N, C-alpha and C positions, 0 to 999 in steps of 0.2 A: 516237324521232327519224325526222323522216319525209324522204328522201332523192328530189329530181329532178334530172334530166338536162336541161341545155339547150345546144344547138348555138346559139352566138354569131353565126356564118358564115351559117348558113340561118335563124336568128332562130326557132327551133321549140324549144318545150318540152314534154317526154314527162309522161307521168302519175307520181304521187309513189309512191314506195315506202317500205316499211317498212325494208327491209335496203339497206344500201350496195353490196351487190353485185349488186344488182338494177338499180341506177341505171348502175353500171359497166358490166353487161350491154348495157343500151341504149346505153350511149356506143359500146362496141364493136361493135355490130350495125351503128350509124349511120354510124361511121367507114368499116367494110370497104361498105356498102351505097352510099353517097352520094360519099362523098371518097374513094374507092379505095385504103382504108389509110392515105392521109395524115390526121394527127391536125390536126383543125381546132381553132381558139380555141372553147375551151368552158369549162363548169363543170358540179359537182355542187353543187346547193345543200341547206343542211341546213336545215329549218324544222320548228319544235317541232310533235308531232300532239296529240289530244286528251288520249291517256295521259298525256303529257309532262307537261301542265301540272296533270292531276288527279295526277299522282304527286307532283308537287313539293308540291302541298298535302298530301297524305298524309303526306310527310316533314316538312313543317313542324308538321301537328299531332303526329304522333309525337315530335317533338324537344320540342315543350312539354311532354307527359305524361311524357317520360323526365326533363325538367328538374325537374318538379314530384316525381315519384318521388324522385329524388336529394334535393332539399331536405327531405321528409319525413324520408328514410332518415337523412341527418346530423343532423337534429335531434333524431333517436329514438336515434343512437349518442351522442352527447353528452348524454343524458339521466342523471340520479341512478339511476333504476331499471336502465339498461342496464347502468350500470358494477357495481351489486350482482349482476345476473345473471350477469356474466363471471366472476364470483370460486366460481360453483359448479361443481362435476363435471357435472352433466346439460348444461351448456353446454359445457366441454370436449370432452366426448364426442359432442355434437351437431356442432361444429365439425369434428372429426376424420373422422367419418362422411360429412359432405358435401364435405369437402375430397378423401378418398379416393374419394368416388363422381365428382368430377368428374375427378380424373387419371384415373379409370379409364375414363372415356368419352372423356379425350383421346386416351387410349392406344389404345383401340377404333378411333377414328376414323382415327388415324395409321397402323393395321395394315391397315384397309380401303380407305384412299385412295393 
């Protein structure tokens, strides 16, 4: 997102910034320099930047990929071969190992943050 300070009284617009705090700093400096500390009618305008547009396209693509993977996974989970594999001892051990590993990683993350 891009942030631009605009003073409606002076009809001036400053350069756009990537950070909202930079636009607020422009507002504060202008307020003290020109309006002697009085707060004029003004606004900070939000506008999408080039990375925001690319980011939304990337999220859309990632969403489509995740939906496709979920469909394939559900189809596989409903298959007869998967139900037969669930009955084996190897499958139970693999599930316990993966579940324990995930819990261990969550615990380590909790300890370090």
